[in-house]
C-alpha positions in Angstrom: -0.1 0.1 0.0 1.2 3.4 -0.8 0.3 4.9 2.4 2.4 6.2 5.5 3.7 4.4 8.1 1.5 6.5 10.5 -1.3 5.6 8.6 -0.9 2.1 9.0 -0.3 2.3 12.8 -3.8 4.5 13.3 -5.4 1.4 11.0 -4.1 -1.2 13.2 -5.1 0.6 16.3 -8.7 1.4 15.3 -8.8 -2.3 13.9 -9.4 -1.7 10.2 -6.6 -4.0 9.5 -5.4 -6.8 11.3 -2.0 -8.6 11.7 -2.0 -11.9 9.8 0.3 -15.2 9.9 0.0 -17.2 7.1 1.7 -20.9 7.2 2.3 -22.8 4.0 0.7 -26.1 3.4 0.9 -29.4 1.6 0.1 -29.2 -1.8 -2.7 -31.6 -2.6 -3.4 -33.4 -6.1 -7.0 -34.7 -6.7 -6.0 -38.1 -5.2 -5.2 -36.6 -1.9 -8.4 -34.8 -1.8 -10.5 -37.9 -2.5 -8.3 -39.7 0.5 -8.6 -36.8 2.8 -12.5 -37.0 2.2 -12.8 -40.7 2.2 -10.4 -40.8 5.6 -12.6 -38.2 7.6 -16.1 -39.7 6.7 -14.9 -43.4 7.5 -14.4 -41.8 11.2 -18.4 -41.3 11.1 -21.0 -43.5 11.9 -24.8 -43.3 10.8 -26.9 -43.1 14.1 -30.5 -44.6 13.2 -32.3 -43.8 15.9 -31.7 -40.2 15.9 -31.6 -40.3 12.2 -28.1 -38.4 12.8 -24.2 -38.5 12.3 -21.8 -38.8 14.8 -18.1 -39.6 15.1 -17.1 -43.2 16.0 -15.2 -43.7 19.8 -11.6 -43.2 19.4 -11.2 -46.0 22.4 -9.1 -48.3 20.3 -6.7 -45.6 18.3 -3.1 -45.2 19.1 -1.6 -42.3 17.2 2.1 -42.4 16.7 4.6 -39.7 15.6 8.1 -38.9 15.8 9.5 -35.1 16.2 13.0 -33.6 17.0 13.2 -31.6 20.3 16.2 -29.1 19.9 18.3 -28.4 23.0 17.4 -24.8 22.4 16.5 -22.3 20.5 18.6 -19.6 18.4 16.4 -16.8 20.3 14.6 -17.1 23.7 12.8 -14.7 25.3 13.0 -14.4 29.1 11.0 -12.2 32.3 13.6 -11.1 34.4 13.3 -9.5 38.1 15.1 -6.5 38.9 18.6 -7.0 39.1 18.3 -10.8 38.1 21.1 -11.6 36.0 19.8 -12.7 32.3 20.9 -16.7 31.8 24.2 -17.4 29.6 23.7 -20.1 26.8 26.2 -21.1 24.6 26.5 -23.4 21.5 29.5 -24.4 19.3 27.0 -23.4 16.1 23.8 -21.7 16.0 23.2 -23.7 12.7 23.5 -26.7 14.3 21.7 -27.1 17.7 21.9 -30.4 19.0 18.4 -32.5 18.8 17.2 -35.6 19.6 14.2 -37.3 18.2 11.5 -38.6 20.2 8.7 -40.9 19.4 5.4 -40.4 21.3 2.2 -42.7 21.3 -1.1 -41.1 22.6 -4.8 -42.5 22.9 -8.1 -40.6 23.3 -8.2 -39.8 27.1 -11.5 -41.4 28.6 -13.5 -39.2 31.7 -16.1 -40.2 34.1 -19.3 -38.7 34.3 -18.1 -36.8 37.4 -15.4 -35.4 35.1 -12.9 -37.6 37.0 -10.0 -39.4 34.7 -10.9 -42.6 33.8 -8.0 -43.1 31.1 -5.4 -40.2 30.8 -4.4 -41.3 27.3 -0.7 -40.6 27.6 1.0 -43.9 26.6 4.7 -42.7 26.7 7.5 -40.7 25.0 10.6 -42.5 23.9 14.1 -40.6 22.5 16.1 -42.3 19.6 19.4 -42.1 22.0 22.3 -44.6 22.3 24.9 -45.3 25.3 28.5 -45.7 24.4 31.5 -45.3 26.5 33.9 -42.2 26.4 36.8 -42.7 24.1 38.6 -39.9 26.6 38.4 -38.4 29.7 37.1 -34.9 30.2 35.7 -32.5 32.3 32.2 -34.0 32.5 33.2 -37.5 32.7 36.0 -40.0 32.8 37.2 -42.1 30.0 34.8 -45.8 29.7 32.1 -43.8 31.2 28.8 -44.5 29.5 27.5 -41.5 27.1 24.4 -40.6 26.0 24.4 -39.8 22.2 21.2 -39.3 20.0 20.8 -41.4 16.9 21.6 -39.2 13.8 19.6 -41.4 10.9 16.7 -43.2 12.2 16.1 -46.3 10.0 13.2 -48.6 9.6 15.4 -51.2 12.1 15.2 -48.3 14.6 11.4 -48.0 14.1 10.9 -51.1 14.5 12.8 -52.1 17.8 11.2 -49.0 19.1 7.8 -50.4 18.3 8.6 -53.7 19.2 10.9 -53.0 22.5 9.1 -49.9 23.8 5.4 -49.1 21.9 4.0 -52.5 22.1 4.7 -53.8 25.8 3.9 -50.2 27.1 0.5 -50.4 25.4 -0.1 -53.4 26.9 0.8 -52.2 30.1 -1.3 -49.2 30.4 -4.7 -50.4 28.1 -7.3 -50.8 30.7 -9.4 -53.9 31.4 -12.5 -52.7 29.7 -11.2 -51.7 26.2 -10.9 -53.2 23.5 -8.1 -55.4 22.6 -8.3 -54.6 19.1 -6.2 -52.1 18.4 -5.0 -49.6 15.6 -1.8 -47.6 15.5 -2.2 -44.7 13.0 1.5 -43.8 11.4 2.1 -41.3 8.8 3.8 -42.3 5.7 7.3 -41.4 6.5 10.0 -43.4 4.6 11.9 -45.2 7.9 8.3 -46.7 9.0 7.5 -50.2 8.3 4.6 -51.9 6.9 1.2 -53.0 8.1 2.6 -56.3 7.4 5.7 -56.4 8.7 6.5 -60.1 10.2 8.3 -59.3 13.3 5.9 -56.4 14.3 2.9 -58.8 13.7 4.3 -61.8 16.1 4.8 -59.4 18.9 1.3 -57.8 18.5 -0.4 -60.7 19.0 0.7 -61.8 22.7 -1.3 -61.6 25.4 -5.1 -61.7 23.7 -3.8 -58.4 22.0 -4.7 -57.9 18.5 -2.3 -54.6 17.3 -2.5 -53.6 14.1 -0.5 -50.9 11.9 -2.8 -48.4 9.7 -1.1 -45.6 7.2 -2.9 -42.7 7.3 -3.0 -41.0 3.3 -0.4 -38.8 2.4 -0.3 -35.0 3.4 -2.6 -35.5 6.3 -0.4 -33.3 9.1 -4.0 -32.2 10.6 -5.4 -35.9 10.8 -2.9 -36.4 14.0 -3.5 -35.4 17.2 0.7 -35.1 17.7 1.1 -32.8 14.7 -2.3 -31.2 15.0 -1.1 -29.6 18.4 0.0 -31.8 21.2 3.5 -31.7 19.9 3.6 -28.1 20.2 2.3 -28.3 24.0 4.9 -30.6 25.1 7.7 -28.3 23.4 6.1 -25.0 24.8 6.8 -26.7 28.3 10.0 -28.3 27.5 11.6 -24.6 26.5 10.5 -23.7 30.3 13.4 -25.6 31.2 17.2 -24.6 30.5 18.7 -27.7 29.1 22.6 -28.0 28.7 23.1 -31.3 27.4 21.4 -34.4 26.2 20.7 -36.0 29.4 18.7 -33.0 30.7 17.0 -32.3 27.2 15.8 -35.8 27.7 14.8 -35.6 31.2 12.9 -31.8 29.9 10.8 -33.7 27.3 9.9 -36.2 29.6 9.1 -33.9 32.5 6.7 -32.0 29.9 5.0 -35.0 28.5 4.3 -36.0 31.9 3.1 -32.7 33.4 0.6 -32.1 30.4 -2.7 -32.8 31.6 -5.1 -35.3 29.8 -7.6 -32.3 29.4 -5.4 -31.0 27.1 -5.2 -33.8 25.0 -8.7 -34.4 25.0 -9.0 -30.8 23.5 -6.8 -32.0 21.0 -8.9 -35.0 19.6 -12.1 -32.4 19.8 -10.1 -30.3 17.4 -9.1 -33.0 15.0 -13.1 -33.9 14.8 -13.9 -30.2 14.1 -10.8 -30.7 11.2 -12.7 -33.5 9.8 -15.7 -31.5 9.4 -13.8 -28.7 7.7 -12.3 -31.2 5.4 -15.7 -32.4 4.6 -17.2 -28.9 3.8 -14.0 -28.1 1.6 -14.5 -31.5 -0.3 -11.1 -32.9 1.0 -9.3 -29.7 0.6 -6.9 -28.0 2.8 -7.8 -24.5 2.6 -9.8 -23.8 6.1 -9.0 -22.3 9.3 -8.4 -24.7 12.3 -11.9 -23.6 14.4 -11.3 -22.0 17.7 -14.3 -23.7 20.1 -13.4 -21.7 23.2 -12.9 -25.4 24.9 -11.4 -24.3 28.1 -14.5 -22.1 28.9 -17.0 -25.0 27.5 -15.6 -27.4 29.7 -15.6 -25.3 32.6 -19.3 -24.9 32.2 -19.7 -28.3 31.2 -20.9 -27.7 27.7 -18.1 -29.3 25.8 -19.2 -32.5 24.0 -17.1 -35.7 23.5 -17.9 -36.1 20.1 -19.1 -33.1 17.8 -22.4 -33.3 15.6 -22.0 -33.4 11.9 -24.8 -32.1 9.6 -26.7 -35.0 7.7 -26.5 -32.9 4.7 -22.8 -32.4 5.1 -22.1 -36.2 4.6 -24.7 -36.9 1.8 -23.3 -34.1 0.0 -19.7 -35.5 0.5 -20.7 -39.4 -0.4 -22.5 -38.1 -3.2 -18.9 -36.3 -4.4 -17.4 -39.3 -3.9 -19.9 -41.4 -6.0 -18.3 -40.4 -9.2 -14.6 -40.3 -8.5 -13.8 -43.8 -6.3 -14.4 -47.5 -7.6 -17.3 -49.2 -6.9 -15.6 -51.6 -4.2 -13.9 -48.4 -2.3 -17.8 -47.3 -2.3 -19.3 -50.2 -0.9 -16.2 -50.6 1.7 -17.0 -46.7 2.9 -20.8 -46.8 3.0 -20.4 -50.0 4.8 -18.1 -48.3 7.5 -20.4 -45.4 7.7 -23.9 -47.6 7.8 -25.6 -45.5 5.5 -27.2 -45.8 2.2 -30.5 -43.6 2.8 -31.3 -41.1 0.4 -29.1 -42.5 -2.2 -29.8 -45.0 -5.2 -27.1 -47.3 -4.8 -28.0 -49.3 -7.7 -27.7 -46.4 -9.9 -24.0 -45.3 -8.5 -23.3 -49.0 -8.9 -23.5 -48.8 -12.4 -22.5 -45.7 -13.6 -19.5 -46.2 -11.5 -19.2 -49.8 -12.9 -19.4 -48.3 -16.5 -17.0 -45.5 -15.9 -14.2 -47.6 -14.0 -14.8 -49.8 -17.5 -14.0 -46.9 -20.0 -11.3 -45.4 -17.8 -9.9 -48.7 -17.8 -10.1 -49.2 -21.7 -8.6 -45.9 -22.3 -5.7 -46.5 -19.8 -5.1 -49.9 -21.8 -5.5 -48.4 -25.0 -3.2 -45.5 -24.4 -0.4 -48.1 -22.6 -0.7 -50.5 -25.9 -0.2 -47.0 -28.3 2.8 -45.8 -26.1 4.1 -49.3 -26.0 3.8 -50.0 -29.6 5.7 -46.6 -30.2 8.4 -48.0 -28.1 8.8 -51.1 -29.8 8.7 -49.2 -33.0 11.4 -47.1 -31.9 13.9 -50.0 -31.0 12.9 -52.0 -33.9 13.1 -49.8 -36.6 16.1 -47.7 -35.2 16.2 -45.5 -38.4 13.2 -43.1 -37.0 14.5 -39.5 -38.7 14.9 -40.5 -42.0 11.9 -42.8 -41.7 9.7 -39.8 -41.1 11.1 -37.8 -43.5 10.0 -40.6 -45.7 6.5 -40.9 -44.8 5.8 -36.8 -44.6 6.5 -37.0 -48.4 4.4 -40.2 -49.5 1.9 -39.8 -52.1 0.7 -42.9 -54.0 2.2 -45.8 -52.6 3.9 -47.2 -49.2 6.6 -48.6 -51.0 7.5 -45.1 -52.6 7.5 -43.7 -49.0 11.2 -45.2 -48.4 13.7 -44.1 -50.4 16.8 -46.0 -49.2 17.4 -49.8 -49.1 17.4 -50.1 -45.3 13.9 -48.1 -44.7 12.2 -50.0 -47.5 13.4 -53.4 -45.8 12.6 -52.6 -42.5 9.1 -51.1 -43.5 8.3 -54.2 -45.4 9.7 -56.5 -42.6 7.2 -54.5 -39.7 4.0 -54.5 -42.2 4.6 -58.2 -42.7 4.8 -59.2 -39.3 1.5 -57.1 -38.6 2.8 -54.4 -36.1 2.1 -51.4 -38.0 -1.2 -50.1 -39.4 -0.2 -47.9 -42.5 -2.7 -45.9 -44.7 -0.8 -43.5 -47.0 -3.7 -41.1 -47.2 -3.3 -40.3 -43.6 0.5 -40.0 -44.0 0.8 -36.3 -43.5 -1.8 -36.3 -40.4 -0.8 -38.8 -38.6 2.5 -39.3 -36.3 3.1 -42.9 -35.4 6.7 -42.2 -34.2 
């Protein structure tokens, strides 16, 4: 704006303009949007008694994710009393501040009717560290004493060992008797993550009567995991309140922050997750929405905050109708079966329509693939592409006149004899087969 600075300050003071912080969001293609919308709808269920939709209970879903926690930030704000000495922080390089990656696992907390905590939902948080003997003596330790060091590169082996050694035993130990032992562990699609059918994981997941399965959330879904959605930021905010000077103190600070967070904070993030799913339905799988602010603290204090948010029936029906023309018949049947609702939608019509569309798309892809393969074979087999193309563009009467050199003539004749090329002299100037 071509205005003076005083005018901008006056506008800001009178609330004519406001400050806005804009964050870059992941780029979504059409398949990502369809997966997001299908994922959000799969978490709903139809209540026939009240003719309404509601979110399914999250009592058997565990969210896991990894995050790097840094020893300190480059700049840190403090409130000091008069005469208090400011903290002294130092690091060898501001560009390479020591960090540790942690894996965290949480589930939805459960409260009694009186508001008491029945299950806090906080499984645990574990660092990716290793203990190594010190190679030489220093002011911090003697030679041979165990030294805590972070694992710099996390691989599938580290993830598998963390799940089998720490995550699964802790889930079994903290899981309440009344809850279902058929548990789903939701993870993102990071490359070091193991597959859902990993043999070593499945052997450990079936112990003690539990049936624990890994499920992958669709890609570009940071807002569909409560850890990325807000719980990691809550842990980090508390962790930065304690100054850590080495790796051991950093591990202690992160563990203390995780334990000190109230179950109510985790409950709020799960409610925000439901609100985000509603916004995903409204935007038909898009990411162009703002996370709703519901004043959850006040509502919880007044006892008006619901455990599960209500969903407009028409919103779910419109979302299903949008997916009917996009997804395959099998996927739509699975989604409708998960939701348990087919009312108001002629299932037979869209089944037939989708079958025909899928058939047409399949045939088109098949023809396109065959055409591309044919072109590739032609180029590999003939090898004289440029000269042959020049001959074809000058064809007037017969195919044999097209080839002016003996090599092209021989190859064209052989190609026609084998039946792999269909050539029409009248289309010589219109079609490009090579």
